[in-house]
N, C-alpha and C positions, 0 to 999 in steps of 0.2 A: 623588310617587315619589322624587324626589331628596332631599326632606327626610327621608323615612323612612330612606333609605339613609344619609344623613348622621347621623341620630340613632343608627342601629344601629352605625355605625362609631365614633361618639363613645363609645357605651356600651362597645364592645369595647376601645377604647383605654383608657378609665378603668379597666376591669377588669384589663387587663394592667398598667397603672401601679400599681394597688393590690397586685397579685401581686408585682411586682418590689420594691416598697417593703417588703412583708412579708418577702420573701426576704432583702433587705438587712438588715433589722432582726434577723432570726433569726441571720444570720451574724455581725453586729456583736456581739450580746449573747453568742453562743457564744464568740467570740474574747475578748470583754471578761472573761468569767467563767471562762475556761479556766485551770485550775490551773497554776501555775508549777512545772514539774518539771525538776530539774537532770538533764540527760542526760550520760552519760559521753562523752568524746571518742572518736573512732575509735581502734582499737588501734595504728594507724600514723599518722604525721604527714601532714597534707594538704598537697599542693603548691599553689602559688598558683592555677594554672589549674584544678586540680581543685576547689579551694575556690570559685572563681568559678562554675563550672558547677553545683556543689552548691547554692549560694545561689540561682541562677536557677531551678533545679527546685523548691527550697523555696518560692520566691515563688508558683509556680503550684500546688504541692501542699503547702499548709502543714501538713496533718495527718500527712504521712509523716515518720517519724523520719529525722534526718540520717544516722544510721548506715546505714540501708537505702538511701538515695539514693546515698551514697558507695560502698557495696558494689556496687550496680548499675552505677554509672558506671565503677568499676574493672573489672568484668567486661566491659563494653562496650568500653572502651579496650584492655584486654588482647586481646580478640578482634579488634579492628579493625587491630591491628598485624601480624597473621599473614596 
């Protein structure tokens, strides 16, 4: 009974390991072959703190354009001061 359970858990573990490896490879190659596109800077200059926050969000959400992150951060900060 214990051996069957161990074998079943081992099989599930290996399946999940292969899934995560495949997911990693998919993301890696998508990032590797992502076309380099020059994006225009935001229409207004970024301040140091705003730029730091923008880069933190960009690390978590790499596919979101920087202009969109900056705009959303500006809206949030403008609302938080009132």
